[in-house]
N, C-alpha and C positions, 0 to 999 in steps of 0.2 A: 811455103818458106813458116806460112804466125798457123798456125794451127785451128783446129774451129772453134775454139770458146772464141781466141781476141776476133774471130770473122763475125759471129754470133754478138760478138760485142759489140763491133762495127759497126754492126745492121740496128741493136735497139738503138745507139746514140743519133744513128743518120736515123731513124724514122720519131724518135723523142725531139730533134730539132724539125724534126718535116713538121709534127703536131706543134713544138712550140708556131714557128715560120704563119701555119694556117691563124694560129690564134690571135695573133701580133693581130696579121691580116685582119678579121672581118675587125679585129680592134679596133683598127683604125677607121675601113669604112668604118661604123658606128658612130665612130666618132665625130671624121666630114658628115654623115648623113643631119649629125644634129647638131651640127658648125653653120654648114648647110640651113638645118631650120630659124637655127637664133640668129641670124644671119637675116633669111628672111622677116623676121621678127622683129626686125628692129627697121626694118629698110619700109613695113609697113608705120610703124611710129615716127619714122622724119617724116613719113610722110603726111600723117597726120600732124606734128607740131608745124609743116613747113606748110598749113593746111588757117593752124590757126594764127599764127606768128603774122599772117596775108590779112586773116581777119581782123583780130586787133591790128596791123598798118594801116588799113581802115580806115577802120573805126577811132587814130589817130588822126590821118587827117578830113573825118569828121565833125571832129572835136574843133582841129586847130582852126580849121574854116569857118565854124560857128566863132568861138572868141575872135580871129582875122575880123566877119562881119560885128553880133559882141559890144568891137572896140574901134567899130569904125562912127564916122563921123553923123548917120543917118541915125543911129544908131544912140549918141550919145544923144540929139534935141529931140527927137519922140523922145526921149525920158525927161528935156527937160520941160518939152512939152506937157503930157502925162503929167508930174509933177504938179508945174502952172496948176491943173485944171483942174485935178486933185485941193492941189488952195486953195483954186476957186471954189470948191464946187465945199467946202469943207466950208470956207468960211461963211457962206452962202445959210446955209443948212442951221451958223447957229447964229447968226442974227433972224431965223426964221423959227428959233426958239427958244 
C-alpha cells in the first residue's frame, strides 16, 4: 500500500518526535531540579528570617519590661530622691565656695 518513501518519511518523523520528547523530558527534569534547589534556598532564608524575628521579639519584650520598670513607682521615687540629693549636694558646694 505505502511505498518505501512514505515509510521512510514516517520513520524519520517518528525519530524526530522521539528526540523532541526526550529533549523536553531532559529540560523538564533540569527545571524541576532547579526549582527544588530554589525551594531549599527559600526554606533556609525563611528559617533565618524566623530566627531574626524571634530575636527581635525577645529584644522587644526586654525593652517592654525595662520600660515597665522605668515607669514603676520605685524608679520614680528613686529618681526623685537622687534629684533631691543632687540639689542638696549642689547647694552645699555653692555655700562652701
